Wavefront OBJ file of the C-alpha trace (Angstrom):
o trace
v -43.027 -5.209 12.633
v -42.303 -7.902 9.807
v -45.100 -8.215 7.239
v -45.796 -11.825 8.006
v -46.321 -11.158 11.656
v -48.756 -8.353 10.930
v -50.791 -10.643 8.675
v -50.822 -13.458 11.274
v -51.910 -11.126 13.987
v -54.708 -9.738 11.760
v -55.893 -13.299 10.975
v -56.245 -14.103 14.638
v -59.958 -13.294 14.269
v -60.453 -16.723 12.792
v -60.093 -18.154 16.313
v -63.417 -16.390 17.263
v -65.345 -18.546 14.659
v -66.682 -21.381 16.863
v -69.799 -23.105 15.639
v -70.228 -25.375 13.731
v -66.710 -26.698 14.637
v -66.555 -28.843 11.528
v -66.971 -25.770 9.350
v -64.415 -23.480 10.999
v -61.798 -25.844 12.259
v -60.687 -26.957 8.780
v -60.441 -23.275 7.805
v -58.138 -22.634 10.875
v -56.156 -25.656 9.927
v -55.417 -24.764 6.370
v -54.606 -21.207 7.373
v -52.158 -22.324 9.990
v -50.086 -24.861 8.240
v -47.518 -22.601 6.830
v -46.929 -20.847 3.468
v -44.881 -17.768 2.472
v -47.822 -15.362 2.809
v -46.322 -13.722 -0.411
v -49.609 -12.336 -1.785
v -50.768 -10.542 1.344
v -47.178 -9.258 1.908
v -47.346 -7.745 -1.578
v -50.437 -5.889 -0.605
v -48.919 -4.493 2.590
v -45.836 -3.519 0.655
v -47.638 -1.562 -2.053
v -49.850 0.161 0.515
v -46.670 1.166 2.464
v -45.165 2.523 -0.720
v -48.091 4.901 -1.092
v -48.766 6.145 2.390
v -45.930 4.832 4.592
v -48.126 2.409 6.460
v -49.705 -1.091 6.369
v -52.870 -0.471 8.212
v -54.992 0.573 5.264
v -54.238 -2.719 3.529
v -55.024 -5.107 6.372
v -58.450 -5.993 5.029
v -57.029 -6.494 1.541
v -54.251 -8.729 2.949
v -56.744 -10.783 4.854
v -59.109 -11.162 1.930
v -56.215 -12.310 -0.493
v -54.747 -14.778 1.960
v -58.085 -16.373 2.754
v -58.937 -16.615 -0.861
v -55.585 -18.075 -1.759
v -55.902 -20.748 0.789
v -59.606 -21.479 -0.195
v -58.272 -22.112 -3.795
v -55.750 -24.460 -2.367
v -58.459 -26.415 -0.440
v -60.462 -26.875 -3.632
v -57.395 -27.477 -5.830
v -56.461 -30.397 -3.570
v -59.882 -31.912 -3.972
v -59.554 -31.662 -7.825
v -56.020 -33.035 -7.687
v -56.905 -35.817 -5.242
v -53.914 -34.642 -3.231
v -53.102 -36.327 0.079
v -50.677 -33.656 1.347
v -50.373 -29.978 1.533
v -47.138 -28.484 2.899
v -46.305 -31.935 4.259
v -49.530 -32.323 6.171
v -52.819 -34.133 5.310
v -54.981 -32.021 3.001
v -58.484 -30.893 4.330
v -60.452 -33.422 2.527
v -58.105 -36.240 3.838
v -58.030 -35.039 7.469
v -61.915 -34.537 7.435
v -63.870 -35.538 4.227
v -64.798 -34.297 0.819
v -68.112 -32.528 1.774
v -66.394 -30.681 4.613
v -63.590 -29.396 2.450
v -66.128 -28.186 -0.249
v -68.260 -26.454 2.296
v -65.375 -24.961 4.389
v -63.849 -23.736 1.072
v -67.065 -22.023 0.241
v -67.190 -20.395 3.621
v -63.564 -19.092 3.064
v -64.681 -17.303 -0.075
v -67.296 -15.571 1.852
v -64.934 -14.612 4.714
v -62.589 -13.234 2.075
v -65.196 -10.886 0.823
v -66.114 -9.807 4.427
v -62.639 -8.686 4.836
v -63.334 -5.810 2.458
v -66.390 -4.675 4.218
v -64.454 -2.274 6.446
v -63.637 0.051 3.435
v -65.562 3.155 2.617
v -68.105 2.623 -0.187
v -66.049 4.085 -3.036
v -62.923 2.170 -2.129
v -64.859 -1.025 -1.402
v -66.466 -0.857 -4.820
v -63.063 -0.556 -6.528
v -61.481 -3.342 -4.304
v -64.405 -5.627 -4.868
v -64.221 -5.114 -8.611
v -60.447 -6.019 -8.704
v -60.864 -8.950 -6.305
v -63.864 -10.445 -8.279
v -62.027 -10.091 -11.685
v -58.876 -11.608 -10.129
v -60.683 -14.483 -8.436
v -62.647 -15.324 -11.602
v -59.417 -15.353 -13.587
v -57.758 -17.773 -11.160
v -60.724 -20.073 -11.792
v -60.264 -19.760 -15.570
v -56.630 -20.667 -15.204
v -57.452 -23.687 -13.088
v -60.008 -24.914 -15.701
v -57.358 -24.388 -18.454
v -54.951 -26.468 -16.373
v -57.573 -29.294 -16.063
v -58.372 -29.099 -19.697
v -54.634 -29.434 -20.734
v -54.611 -32.939 -19.029
v -56.640 -34.442 -21.809
v -55.191 -32.410 -24.745
v -52.157 -33.268 -26.756
v -51.998 -30.038 -28.705
v -51.263 -27.498 -25.947
v -49.079 -24.652 -27.150
v -46.457 -22.758 -25.171
v -48.550 -19.529 -25.613
v -51.551 -21.407 -24.088
v -49.482 -22.641 -21.225
v -48.146 -19.096 -20.445
v -51.600 -17.768 -20.487
v -52.750 -20.501 -18.092
v -50.083 -19.707 -15.464
v -50.715 -15.948 -15.958
v -54.332 -16.646 -14.939
v -53.692 -19.361 -12.305
v -50.705 -17.654 -10.571
v -49.534 -14.286 -11.948
v -52.804 -12.379 -11.734
v -53.143 -12.789 -7.940
v -49.663 -11.366 -7.412
v -50.597 -8.423 -9.653
v -53.954 -8.067 -8.024
v -52.456 -8.127 -4.593
v -50.264 -5.163 -5.349
v -52.925 -3.226 -7.125
v -55.411 -3.653 -4.338
v -52.849 -2.499 -1.736
v -52.412 0.747 -3.715
v -56.218 1.290 -3.990
v -56.703 0.626 -0.295
v -54.075 3.366 0.373
v -55.915 5.685 -2.026
v -52.960 5.764 -4.355
v -53.188 7.016 -8.054
v -54.704 4.690 -10.699
v -51.535 4.877 -12.889
v -49.335 3.504 -9.942
v -51.897 0.809 -9.201
v -51.749 -0.320 -12.812
v -47.987 -0.208 -12.912
v -47.787 -2.313 -9.680
v -50.186 -4.761 -11.221
v -48.005 -5.185 -14.374
v -44.904 -5.536 -12.165
v -46.615 -8.277 -10.263
v -47.973 -10.115 -13.115
v -44.538 -10.363 -14.939
v -42.838 -11.394 -11.559
v -45.591 -13.951 -11.087
v -44.872 -15.515 -14.574
v -41.132 -15.668 -13.774
v -41.981 -17.172 -10.287
v -44.213 -19.939 -11.810
v -41.762 -20.817 -14.591
v -39.049 -21.046 -11.974
v -41.159 -23.487 -10.006
v -41.444 -25.659 -13.159
v -37.680 -25.521 -13.498
v -36.999 -26.304 -9.844
v -39.448 -29.104 -9.759
v -37.297 -30.979 -12.407
v -33.904 -29.516 -11.956
v -33.823 -28.198 -8.435
v -32.107 -29.378 -5.204
v -34.568 -31.154 -2.936
v -32.850 -29.660 0.226
v -33.471 -26.043 -1.021
v -36.656 -26.532 -3.036
v -38.444 -28.089 -0.043
v -40.294 -30.819 -1.854
v -39.641 -33.933 -4.022
v -37.973 -33.290 -7.286
v -39.693 -34.732 -10.382
v -43.235 -34.413 -9.192
v -44.378 -32.805 -12.465
v -42.708 -35.571 -14.550
v -44.430 -38.315 -12.475
v -47.822 -36.528 -13.027
v -47.108 -36.154 -16.713
v -47.835 -32.391 -16.422
v -47.563 -30.392 -19.637
v -45.182 -27.700 -18.322
v -43.161 -25.341 -20.286
v -40.291 -27.816 -20.100
v -42.312 -30.574 -21.841
v -43.964 -28.326 -24.375
v -40.506 -26.779 -25.411
v -39.092 -30.308 -25.695
v -41.943 -31.322 -28.034
v -41.341 -28.195 -30.037
v -37.626 -28.925 -30.488
v -37.056 -32.575 -30.511
v -37.169 -35.278 -33.226
v -39.844 -37.941 -33.522
v -37.671 -40.704 -32.008
v -37.152 -38.856 -28.821
v -40.835 -37.765 -28.641
v -41.655 -41.500 -28.884
v -39.202 -41.985 -25.982
v -40.891 -39.339 -23.960
v -44.353 -40.829 -24.724
v -43.115 -44.220 -23.611
v -41.837 -42.854 -20.251
v -45.035 -40.869 -19.667
v -47.070 -44.164 -19.893
v -45.009 -45.786 -17.142
v -46.456 -45.549 -13.668
v -44.450 -47.711 -11.379
v -40.735 -46.813 -12.167
v -40.572 -43.395 -10.446
v -36.768 -42.901 -10.281
v -35.911 -44.135 -13.672
v -38.756 -42.163 -15.188
v -37.499 -38.912 -13.656
v -33.905 -39.667 -14.742
v -34.722 -40.602 -18.333
v -37.085 -37.692 -18.925
v -34.475 -35.235 -17.557
v -31.977 -36.776 -19.846
v -34.193 -36.079 -22.800
v -34.798 -32.563 -21.584
v -31.145 -31.886 -21.170
v -30.248 -33.280 -24.669
v -32.243 -30.296 -26.144
v -31.018 -27.813 -23.485
v -34.502 -27.260 -22.235
v -33.101 -26.127 -18.942
v -31.336 -23.247 -20.775
v -34.515 -22.348 -22.577
v -36.688 -22.028 -19.574
v -34.011 -19.981 -17.752
v -34.013 -17.610 -20.681
v -37.852 -17.249 -20.297
v -37.600 -16.760 -16.567
v -34.938 -13.994 -17.195
v -37.161 -12.345 -19.790
v -40.130 -12.021 -17.431
v -37.916 -11.017 -14.457
v -36.289 -8.327 -16.627
v -39.645 -7.149 -17.698
v -40.907 -6.825 -14.169
v -37.804 -4.920 -13.042
v -38.073 -2.450 -16.146
v -41.652 -1.733 -15.158
v -40.552 -1.033 -11.509
v -37.690 1.243 -12.714
v -40.094 3.328 -14.757
v -42.692 3.821 -11.982
v -43.351 7.378 -10.746
v -42.434 6.668 -7.129
v -39.167 7.519 -5.443
v -36.160 5.172 -5.552
v -36.280 4.391 -1.895
v -39.831 3.071 -2.299
v -38.868 0.979 -5.162
v -35.968 -0.548 -3.175
v -37.999 -3.094 -1.093
v -39.579 -4.441 -4.461
v -36.202 -4.899 -6.064
v -35.043 -6.790 -2.982
v -38.057 -8.906 -3.039
v -37.698 -9.764 -6.752
v -34.045 -10.797 -6.099
v -35.166 -12.971 -2.995
v -37.791 -14.874 -5.175
v -35.366 -15.331 -8.030
v -32.427 -16.498 -5.938
v -34.076 -19.788 -5.536
v -32.794 -20.789 -8.901
v -29.220 -21.082 -7.649
l 1 2 3 4 5 6 7 8 9 10 11 12 13 14 15 16 17 18 19 20 21 22 23 24 25 26 27 28 29 30 31 32 33 34 35 36 37 38 39 40 41 42 43 44 45 46 47 48 49 50 51 52 53 54 55 56 57 58 59 60 61 62 63 64 65 66 67 68 69 70 71 72 73 74 75 76 77 78 79 80 81 82 83 84 85 86 87 88 89 90 91 92 93 94 95 96 97 98 99 100 101 102 103 104 105 106 107 108 109 110 111 112 113 114 115 116 117 118 119 120 121 122 123 124 125 126 127 128 129 130 131 132 133 134 135 136 137 138 139 140 141 142 143 144 145 146 147 148 149 150 151 152 153 154 155 156 157 158 159 160 161 162 163 164 165 166 167 168 169 170 171 172 173 174 175 176 177 178 179 180 181 182 183 184 185 186 187 188 189 190 191 192 193 194 195 196 197 198 199 200 201 202 203 204 205 206 207 208 209 210 211 212 213 214 215 216 217 218 219 220 221 222 223 224 225 226 227 228 229 230 231 232 233 234 235 236 237 238 239 240 241 242 243 244 245 246 247 248 249 250 251 252 253 254 255 256 257 258 259 260 261 262 263 264 265 266 267 268 269 270 271 272 273 274 275 276 277 278 279 280 281 282 283 284 285 286 287 288 289 290 291 292 293 294 295 296 297 298 299 300 301 302 303 304 305 306 307 308 309 310 311 312 313 314 315 316 317 318 319
């Protein structure tokens, strides 16, 4: 059975949560509006690599997917976003208070998913989960802080996306191994693999948001430019460009009502300094690092194969 189907069947329990309707209906709504389910899939994959099955990681997969969607509900509130995956966000469809409370309930439901494990495994899983969840919050706060700073470094940006995105990929893989009672060394290797792959994945998102094809990327191109986000692209441009071009970028970042021209002119500035090539080099660096970690792991080559294939699928979006 495909991993995604296994996860969706496991999450069917959400239909049994009935009252109050305005607490649980928003949870079912956000959980049912799509998404790749990448993080819980990683947990099932690493579990299967250890003991040949996915059953041991179902609770982990549920916890991770509910937590991830909880973070999206609250992120949308902070970002004042109207749409999520093409549909109204929870705070738009209901209201602000409902989105906050339903998000809080999701965090509790995520922890409840771990209660089925024996005490020693539960303790290990809860420790990894708590650390990862807190780091995601740290990354989100850094992202918010960057909005009002003009001195953000590339190293700081990499640390922010590591916390906000990459640690949850690494944590998902690690928790899958722990749930399957695998060796600590393998769990740490899987974590490192997922973290590096997560960094490549997020940097690729930065690239595609500016230079991607709208038909294959699945959302409007240039959103980061319109929101004046300090992505790797912008930070690398500021590092390489002359004062005159920095002034040009600053001028365009101050314009709010000329979307198409703003995207076009900022892209032109980025291409002038080959920032597209710079970010692709960084993506390749983290991708290669993740694959080297995978190659060195003490599991059989046939168990490594699905992870090589997954990495290839994730990275092929850049074409």
